[in-house]
N, C-alpha and C positions, 0 to 999 in steps of 0.2 A: 592524465589529464578527464580522460572519459570516466574514470571512477568518480571523481570529484563532481561531476556534471551530474551524474546518475544518483549521486546520494542528494545534492541538492534538489533536483527535478523530484526525487521519490518523496522528500520531505514535504515539499510544498505541495506535491499532488496528494499526498496521503493526509495532510492536514486540511486541505480542501474537502475532501471526502470525508473526513472525521467530522467536520464541520456540517456537512449537508446531512449526514447520517446519525448525528448524533442522538436525535430523538428515539432512533431503533434500536440505540444499544448504548448503554452510558459510558463503557470503555471506548468507545470509536475515536475518542481523541488520542489515546493512547497507543490503540492498536493500528490505526490508521496510518499513521507516518511510519512505523516500523513495517508494515507489509508493503507500503508504498517505495520504501527504499529496497527491499528485497526485490519486488518486481522490477524496479528500475536496475537495479545491478545485475538481474537475470537476461533482461534486455540487451544491456550493453555486452553481456558474456556472448549471446546470441548474435548479435551484429557483427562481434569479432569473429566468432566461429563461422559465419556464413560469408564473410570476408567484405565486408561492409570498410572501405578505406578510410581512414579518418574519422572525423566527427563530422556527421551531417545531418541533414533535414530527416533521413530515413531513420537514423537512431536516436534522435531526438523524440521523433513522433512514436517509435515502438516503446522508448521508455516511459513515455507517459501514458500511452494506453496500458502496458503491462502495470505499470503503478498505479493507475486508477483500478485496473480489474483486481489486483492483489490486494488493496486496500478495501474495494466494497466487498469481496469474497470475505476477508477476514471480519469485518464489521459483522456480516450477516452469520457467520460461522461460529465464531467466538461468544459464549453465551455471555450477557450483561445483565445488571440489576433490573432493568425495564423489560427484559423479554423473559425473564427467568419466572419459574413458578415454584410453589412451595416456600418454605421457610429458611431463607437464607441465614447460616450461621447457629442453626438450633442443633442442638444436639440430638444424636439419634439413640 
């Protein structure tokens, strides 16, 4: 059940980050939710490794923080049409 919550939290947080940062990167709406899910699942695995019993507020908070961080980092690191320079699609 933790995995299901991790995916849901990651999608929601990633979509919000993608909406907020879409002016910075045109691909933010695609990259944000994917990176959010990855960050949230990593947080769930970390909470399990560190011994957090059950699903509680600590794991949920860690999922939100890592999902937002991963989504924001991915939006800034993945090149998009708005942030690219040069001629996109031109033959060299």
